C-alpha positions in Angstrom: 13.2 52.9 -20.5 12.3 55.0 -23.6 8.7 55.3 -22.4 9.9 56.5 -19.0 12.2 59.1 -20.6 9.4 60.4 -22.7 7.1 60.7 -19.7 9.7 62.7 -17.8 10.1 65.0 -20.8 6.4 65.6 -21.0 6.2 66.5 -17.3 9.1 68.9 -17.6 7.5 70.5 -20.6 4.2 71.0 -18.7 6.0 72.6 -15.8 7.8 75.0 -18.1 4.5 76.0 -19.7 2.9 76.6 -16.3 5.7 78.8 -14.8 5.1 81.8 -17.1 1.3 81.5 -16.6 1.8 81.5 -12.8 4.1 84.5 -13.0 1.8 86.4 -15.2 -1.2 85.7 -12.9 0.2 88.1 -10.3 1.5 90.7 -12.8 -0.4 93.9 -13.0 -2.1 94.0 -16.3 -3.2 97.7 -16.5 -1.0 99.7 -18.9 -0.9 103.5 -19.3 0.4 105.8 -22.0 0.0 109.6 -22.4 -0.6 111.5 -25.6 2.2 113.9 -24.6 4.9 114.0 -21.9 4.9 117.8 -21.5 1.8 120.0 -21.4 1.0 123.5 -20.2 -1.8 124.4 -17.8 -5.3 124.2 -19.2 -4.2 122.0 -22.1 -5.8 118.6 -22.8 -3.9 115.3 -22.4 -5.2 111.9 -23.4 -4.5 109.0 -21.0 -5.1 105.6 -22.6 -4.1 101.9 -22.2 -5.4 98.4 -21.6 -6.8 96.5 -18.6 -9.4 93.8 -18.0 -12.3 93.9 -20.5 -15.3 95.9 -19.3 -13.5 97.0 -16.1 -13.7 100.4 -14.3 -10.4 102.3 -14.5 -9.7 105.1 -12.0 -7.3 107.8 -13.1 -5.5 110.2 -10.7 -3.2 113.0 -11.4 -0.9 113.7 -8.4 1.4 116.7 -7.9 4.9 116.6 -6.2 3.3 117.2 -2.8 1.1 114.0 -3.3 -2.0 116.1 -3.6 -4.6 114.6 -6.1 -5.3 117.5 -8.5 -7.5 115.5 -10.9 -9.6 112.3 -10.6 -11.9 110.5 -13.0 -13.0 107.0 -13.9 -13.9 105.3 -17.2 -14.8 101.8 -18.3 -12.7 99.8 -20.6 -14.3 98.3 -23.7 -14.9 94.6 -24.5 -11.2 94.3 -25.6 -9.8 96.0 -22.5 -9.0 99.4 -24.1 -9.7 102.6 -22.3 -9.1 106.3 -22.8 -9.6 109.4 -20.6 -9.1 113.1 -21.7 -8.1 115.5 -18.9 -7.1 119.1 -18.6 -3.9 120.1 -16.8 -5.4 122.0 -13.8 -4.7 125.6 -13.1 -1.9 126.1 -10.6 -0.1 122.8 -11.6 3.6 123.1 -11.9 6.7 120.9 -12.1 6.2 117.2 -12.6 2.9 115.4 -12.2 2.3 111.7 -11.8 -0.6 110.2 -13.7 -1.8 106.9 -12.2 -4.2 104.5 -13.8 -5.8 101.5 -12.0 -6.1 100.7 -8.3 -4.5 98.5 -5.6 -1.5 96.6 -6.9 -2.8 96.7 -10.5 -1.6 100.2 -11.5 0.6 101.8 -14.0 1.9 105.4 -13.9 3.6 107.9 -16.1 5.3 111.3 -15.6 3.8 114.5 -17.1 5.9 117.7 -17.1 4.0 120.9 -16.8 5.6 123.4 -19.2 5.2 127.1 -19.3 2.2 128.5 -21.0 2.9 129.8 -24.5 3.8 133.4 -24.6 1.4 136.0 -26.0 1.7 137.2 -29.6 3.2 140.5 -30.3 6.9 139.8 -30.0 7.3 142.0 -26.8 9.0 139.1 -25.1 6.5 138.9 -22.2 4.8 135.5 -21.5 1.9 134.6 -19.3 2.7 133.1 -15.9 0.9 130.3 -14.2 -0.9 131.5 -11.0 0.6 129.9 -7.9 -1.2 129.1 -4.6 -0.7 131.8 -2.0 0.6 131.3 1.5 0.0 134.2 3.8 0.2 134.5 7.6 -1.0 138.1 7.8 -4.7 137.4 7.6 -5.0 138.8 4.1 -4.0 137.9 0.6 -5.0 138.3 -3.1 -5.9 134.8 -4.4 -6.2 133.5 -7.9 -9.3 131.2 -8.1 -7.5 128.7 -10.3 -4.7 128.3 -7.7 -6.2 128.9 -4.3 -3.9 128.9 -1.3 -3.7 129.2 2.5 -4.3 132.3 4.5 -3.8 132.4 8.2 -3.9 135.1 10.9 -0.7 134.2 12.7 -1.2 130.9 14.5 -4.7 131.6 15.6 -6.8 130.6 12.6 -6.3 129.7 8.9 -8.4 128.9 5.8 -7.2 126.5 3.1 -8.8 127.3 -0.2 -8.5 124.6 -2.9 -8.0 125.5 -6.5 -11.3 126.5 -8.2 -13.3 126.9 -5.0 -13.6 130.6 -5.6 -15.9 131.7 -8.5 -14.7 133.5 -11.5 -11.1 133.9 -12.8 -10.0 137.3 -11.5 -8.0 137.5 -8.3 -10.0 138.3 -5.1 -9.0 139.6 -1.7 -9.4 137.2 1.2 -9.3 138.7 4.8 -9.5 137.3 8.3 -10.2 139.7 11.1 -10.9 139.4 14.8 -14.4 140.7 15.7 -14.0 143.4 18.3 -17.6 143.3 19.5 -18.9 139.8 18.9 -22.4 138.5 19.4 -23.2 137.1 22.9 -22.1 133.6 23.7 -25.1 131.3 24.4 -25.9 130.4 28.0 -24.0 127.3 29.1 -21.2 127.9 26.5 -17.9 129.7 26.7 -15.8 131.2 23.9 -12.4 129.6 23.3 -10.3 132.4 21.8 -11.8 135.0 19.5 -14.6 135.4 17.0 -13.3 135.7 13.5 -14.9 137.2 10.4 -13.9 135.9 7.0 -14.5 138.1 3.9 -14.0 137.9 0.1 -13.5 141.3 -1.5 -14.9 142.9 1.6 -18.2 140.9 1.4 -19.3 139.5 4.8 -21.0 136.6 3.1 -19.7 134.4 0.3 -20.5 131.0 -1.1 -17.8 128.7 -2.6 -17.9 126.3 -5.5 -16.6 123.6 -3.2 -15.7 123.3 0.5 -12.8 125.2 2.1 -11.1 124.1 5.3 -11.0 126.3 8.5 -8.5 125.4 11.3 -8.7 127.1 14.7 -6.2 127.0 17.5 -7.5 126.8 21.1 -6.0 126.2 24.6 -7.0 122.7 25.8 -6.1 123.7 29.3 -9.0 126.1 29.3 -11.5 123.2 29.0 -13.2 122.0 32.2 -13.8 118.2 32.6 -16.7 117.1 30.3 -16.5 120.2 28.1 -16.3 119.7 24.3 -15.0 122.2 21.8 -16.9 122.7 18.5 -16.8 125.3 15.7 -19.9 127.5 15.5 -21.0 130.1 12.9 -23.3 133.0 13.6 -26.6 132.8 11.7 -27.6 136.4 11.1 -31.1 135.5 10.0 -31.9 133.3 13.1 -29.8 135.5 15.4 -28.0 132.6 17.0 -24.8 130.5 17.0 -25.0 127.2 15.1 -22.9 124.2 15.9 -21.1 122.6 12.9 -18.8 120.3 14.9 -15.2 119.8 13.8 -12.3 117.4 14.1 -10.1 118.0 17.2 -6.4 117.2 17.1 -4.4 118.4 20.0 -4.9 122.2 20.3 -6.6 122.6 16.9 -10.0 122.0 15.5 -10.8 121.7 11.8 -14.0 121.9 9.9 -15.1 122.2 6.2 -17.5 125.0 5.2 -18.9 126.2 1.9 -19.5 129.8 2.9 -17.9 132.7 4.8 -19.4 134.5 7.8 -18.4 134.8 11.5 -16.9 131.7 13.1 -15.8 130.8 16.6 -14.9 127.9 18.8 -17.3 127.4 21.7 -17.3 124.8 24.4 -20.0 123.3 26.5 -20.4 120.3 28.7 -22.2 117.4 27.0 -24.9 117.5 29.7 -25.6 121.2 29.1 -25.4 121.2 25.3 -28.7 122.2 23.9 -30.1 120.2 21.0 -31.6 123.4 19.5 -28.1 124.4 18.6 -27.9 121.6 16.0 -28.7 123.1 12.7 -32.1 122.3 11.2 -31.8 120.3 8.1 -33.8 122.0 5.4 -33.6 119.5 2.6 -34.4 116.0 4.0 -38.1 116.2 4.7 -39.8 113.4 2.7 -36.4 112.0 1.6 -36.2 108.2 1.7 -33.3 108.4 4.1 -34.8 111.1 6.4 -35.0 108.9 9.5 -31.6 107.4 9.1 -30.0 110.8 8.6 -31.7 112.2 11.7 -30.6 109.1 13.7 -26.9 109.5 12.8 -27.0 113.3 13.3 -28.4 112.7 16.8 -25.5 110.4 17.5 -23.1 113.2 16.5 -21.5 111.0 13.8 -22.4 113.4 10.9 -23.8 116.8 10.5 -25.3 119.1 7.8 -23.6 122.0 6.1 -23.4 125.5 7.5 -26.3 126.6 5.2 -28.7 124.3 7.0 -28.8 121.7 4.2 -27.7 118.0 4.4 -27.4 117.5 0.7 -28.3 113.8 0.9 -27.8 113.1 -2.8 -24.3 114.5 -3.0 -21.4 112.1 -3.2 -19.3 111.5 -0.1 -15.5 111.3 0.0 -13.3 108.5 1.4 -12.2 110.8 4.2 -15.7 111.8 5.1 -16.9 108.2 5.2 -14.0 107.1 7.3 -14.6 109.9 9.7 -18.3 109.0 10.1 -17.4 105.3 10.6 -14.9 106.2 13.4 -17.5 108.4 15.1 -20.5 106.0 14.7 -18.6 102.9 15.8 -16.7 104.8 18.4 -13.3 103.5 17.2 -10.6 104.4 19.7 -8.4 107.3 18.5 -4.9 106.0 18.2 -1.8 106.3 16.1 -2.3 104.5 12.8 -1.1 104.6 9.2 -0.5 108.2 8.0 -0.4 108.1 4.2 1.6 110.6 2.2 -1.6 112.3 1.0 -3.2 112.5 4.5 -0.3 114.0 6.5 -1.8 117.5 6.3 -5.4 116.5 5.7 -8.3 117.6 8.1 -9.3 113.9 8.5 -5.8 112.7 9.2 -6.5 111.4 12.7 -9.8 109.8 11.8 -8.2 108.0 8.8 -5.3 106.9 11.1 -7.8 105.5 13.7 -9.7 103.7 11.0 -6.5 102.2 9.5 -5.3 101.1 13.0 -8.6 99.3 13.5 -8.2 97.5 10.1 -11.3 99.2 8.6 -9.6 101.1 5.8 -6.7 100.6 3.4 -5.0 102.9 0.9 -4.7 102.5 -2.9 -1.1 101.7 -2.1 1.3 102.1 0.8 1.5 105.9 0.2 -1.9 106.9 -1.2 -5.3 106.9 0.5 -7.1 109.3 -1.8 -9.0 111.1 1.0 -10.8 113.5 -1.4 -11.7 110.8 -3.9 -15.4 110.1 -4.0 -16.0 106.7 -2.4 -17.4 104.0 -4.6 -20.2 101.6 -3.4 -17.9 98.6 -3.4 -15.3 100.5 -1.3 -18.1 101.4 1.1 -19.1 97.8 1.3 -15.6 96.7 2.2 -15.2 99.3 4.9 -18.6 98.7 6.6 -18.1 95.0 6.6 -14.9 95.5 8.5 -16.2 98.1 10.8 -19.2 95.9 11.7 -17.0 92.8 12.1 -19.3 90.7 10.0 -18.5 87.0 9.3 -17.9 86.6 5.6 -20.8 85.3 3.6 -20.4 82.6 0.9 -23.6 83.2 -1.0 -23.7 83.9 -4.7 -24.4 87.4 -5.9 -27.5 87.6 -8.1 -27.3 91.2 -9.3 -27.4 91.8 -13.0 -24.1 93.7 -12.9 -22.3 91.3 -10.5 -19.7 90.7 -13.2 -18.5 94.3 -12.8 -17.7 93.9 -9.1 -14.0 94.0 -8.4 -12.5 90.7 -7.1 -11.4 92.3 -3.8 -14.9 93.5 -3.1 -17.0 90.5 -4.0 -17.0 88.8 -0.6 -17.7 92.1 1.2 -20.7 92.9 -1.0 -22.0 89.4 -0.6 -21.7 89.8 3.2 -23.3 93.2 3.6 -26.2 92.3 1.2 -26.8 89.0 2.9 -27.0 90.8 6.3 -29.4 93.4 4.9 -27.0 96.3 5.5 -26.7 97.2 1.8 -29.2 96.7 -1.0 -29.2 96.9 -4.7 -31.3 99.1 -6.9 -34.8 98.4 -8.3 -33.3 97.4 -11.6 -31.4 94.6 -9.8 -28.0 96.3 -10.1 -25.6 97.0 -7.3 -23.5 99.6 -9.3 -20.2 98.7 -7.5 -18.2 101.5 -9.1 -20.9 104.1 -8.7 -20.2 106.9 -6.2 -22.1 106.4 -2.9 -24.3 109.3 -1.8 -24.4 110.8 1.7 -27.8 109.3 2.1 -26.6 105.8 1.1 -23.6 106.1 3.4 -25.7 107.1 6.3 -28.2 104.3 5.7 -25.6 101.5 5.5 -24.0 102.7 8.8 -27.4 102.9 10.5 -28.3 99.4 9.3 -25.0 98.1 10.6 -25.5 99.8 14.0 -29.1 98.6 14.3 -28.0 95.1 13.5 
């Protein structure tokens, strides 16, 4: 009897020891602390904490409108400690949320943006933080550090993110209808008006990063088979150049990196002339040249309005989701609209990809559309889009240990199927940012398969 009681006590003790371990197994282990809880614009804040040893830690700073105003990643050391210094961005106000980690393994802290310290001299006047403008008159004076939205009534608008404009002094943005526009190409018709965008009166201007143009058109004016697309007028070539756009109801949205004359033109797919596709000036001899040309011909991706494709630039999560939807012809349907995609240019494409089970957010409210996509995120999305059967093979890359647990099966699957490859040094660089050329290549490989 005594032996039996002892045995029962041992079993009970083992169960009690296991319960905390099982509970902790599903507990997020990323922690976050901030060097200060209140900081003014342009001041440095240190975010630090602990996570898994030698793991990549993404850090996002989100404003009250769920816009990501800062993003960076770092790698924890051998003991799991990490640290990232960031600057409170210009235009920030109110309370920001700082988020460390990804998926369910996150921690967050609040950061209050205080007023900038007043200037010396005792006059009582203090500096004010520039705020984003919101004008519907077609003109506004914009602070580069704040940006803003300028629209000409309901016809057209430009959304300028913070620090897209060069310099620090305010500039004047204007949108005007062109009274005597250049002739519309044969086989095309003009939907609405031609608009000219200017910065400080200059007819041409190049931004630090893309701005978003949104045009309104009348869908009833389209004949069967006609497709609207945004075009810009190339003064040097003397012709209109098609740069595509995302259509949603009676609007079409496109990102550009320079100002000139823009318009929405429509043509039937049968009549559309290939010569209107911009010539890509920077891919000749590039290792991904053929893949880029193939996906451009499919209409799944395009170059920039300056004629370049920029193959070695990073690609965002929104851009990659959009190309996937177009390349795999995913049916446009209502899907998940995240809090940070509600007003985004790629909202409908992200919703279609989410409805098809191709993409997920960081959490139920955050997709991070403007975050640069990592190679392991790309692997997961392409494996789902191509509907590949999971592979069970072992990964043999020298940095396989740095692949996130949720991405290991997808990377094994896409590499076994020849869709994605490692680098010559036998690394896969899972947390590295995928380039536009790499994104195009994995999609073409999946389509050809």
